[in-house]
C-alpha positions in Angstrom: 6.3 12.5 -6.6 3.9 9.7 -5.9 3.2 10.3 -2.2 -0.2 11.9 -1.8 -1.1 11.9 1.9 0.3 11.3 5.4 3.6 12.9 4.8 3.5 15.3 7.8 3.1 14.1 11.3 -0.2 15.1 12.8 0.9 14.7 16.4 2.8 12.6 19.0 0.2 9.9 18.7 1.3 9.1 15.1 2.9 5.8 14.2 4.9 5.1 11.1 3.7 2.8 8.3 6.6 1.5 6.2 5.4 0.1 2.9 7.8 -2.0 0.7 6.9 -3.1 -2.8 8.3 -6.4 -4.0 11.0 -6.4 -6.7 9.9 -9.5 -8.5 9.1 -9.6 -12.2 5.4 -10.4 -11.7 3.5 -7.1 -12.2 6.7 -5.1 -12.2 5.6 -2.9 -15.1 2.5 -1.7 -13.3 2.1 0.7 -10.4 0.2 -0.2 -7.3 -1.8 2.4 -5.4 -2.3 2.3 -1.6 -5.3 3.8 0.2 -5.6 4.5 3.9 -9.2 4.8 5.0 -10.2 5.5 1.4 -7.6 8.3 1.1 -5.2 7.8 -1.8 -1.9 7.7 0.0 0.9 6.5 -2.4 1.7 4.9 -5.7 4.5 2.3 -6.0 6.6 0.9 -8.8 8.6 -2.3 -8.3 11.2 -2.2 -5.5 10.0 1.2 -4.1 9.3 1.9 -0.4 7.8 4.8 1.5 7.1 5.8 5.1 3.8 7.3 6.0 2.8 9.1 9.3 -0.5 7.6 10.4 -2.5 8.5 13.5 -2.6 5.7 16.1 -5.6 3.4 15.9 -7.4 1.0 13.6 -7.4 1.8 9.8 -8.3 0.1 6.6 -5.3 -0.4 4.2 -6.4 -1.0 0.6 -4.3 -1.8 -2.5 -5.0 -2.1 -6.2 -3.5 -1.7 -9.6 -3.3 1.6 -11.3 -3.3 2.2 -15.1 -5.0 0.6 -18.0 -4.6 -2.5 -20.2 -2.4 -5.1 -18.5 -2.0 -2.9 -15.5 -5.7 -3.2 -14.9 -5.1 -6.9 -15.2 -7.8 -7.3 -17.8 -10.6 -6.8 -15.2 -12.3 -3.9 -13.5 -9.8 -2.2 -11.2 -12.3 -2.1 -8.3 -12.6 -5.9 -8.5 -8.8 -6.1 -8.0 -8.8 -3.9 -4.9 -8.0 -5.7 -1.7 -8.4 -4.3 1.9 -7.1 -5.3 5.3 -7.6 -3.9 8.8 -4.4 -2.6 10.4 -3.6 -1.3 13.9 -1.1 1.6 14.1 0.6 2.2 17.5 1.9 5.6 18.5 5.6 6.0 18.1 5.9 2.5 16.6 6.8 1.4 13.0 4.6 -1.1 11.3 6.0 -2.7 8.1 3.9 -4.1 5.3 4.9 -5.8 2.0 3.1 -5.1 -1.2 3.1 -8.0 -3.7 1.2 -8.9 -6.8 -0.7 -12.2 -6.1 0.8 -15.2 -7.9 -2.6 -16.0 -9.3 -2.8 -12.5 -10.8 -6.0 -12.0 -8.9 -5.0 -8.8 -7.0 -2.4 -7.0 -5.0 -1.6 -8.4 -1.6 -0.5 -6.3 1.4 0.8 -8.3 4.4 2.7 -7.5 7.6 6.3 -8.4 7.9 9.0 -8.2 10.6 12.4 -6.7 9.9 
């Protein structure tokens, strides 16, 4: 299991964060790790998705490669880590896409609508 945190609801003020990893060939052999407020939350392979129960409010969502060699993209993993601010609303689902940047310069996480 590669879900590490935010599996159990903490209360009625939680929202759902749905994360979907791209299925493209770029970076498909490497896992991506997701952090919420510096807490390791989940690790994704290509085409995987997961729902996390996140307390309502503002959070920092960070992403980066996990592993060595090519999966570290030839650079220090910390330099590949990217962060964005997200707002989670109670009883609402927020959807984010995880994608390896076309430049190979990191892992992008961006909001999407379903």
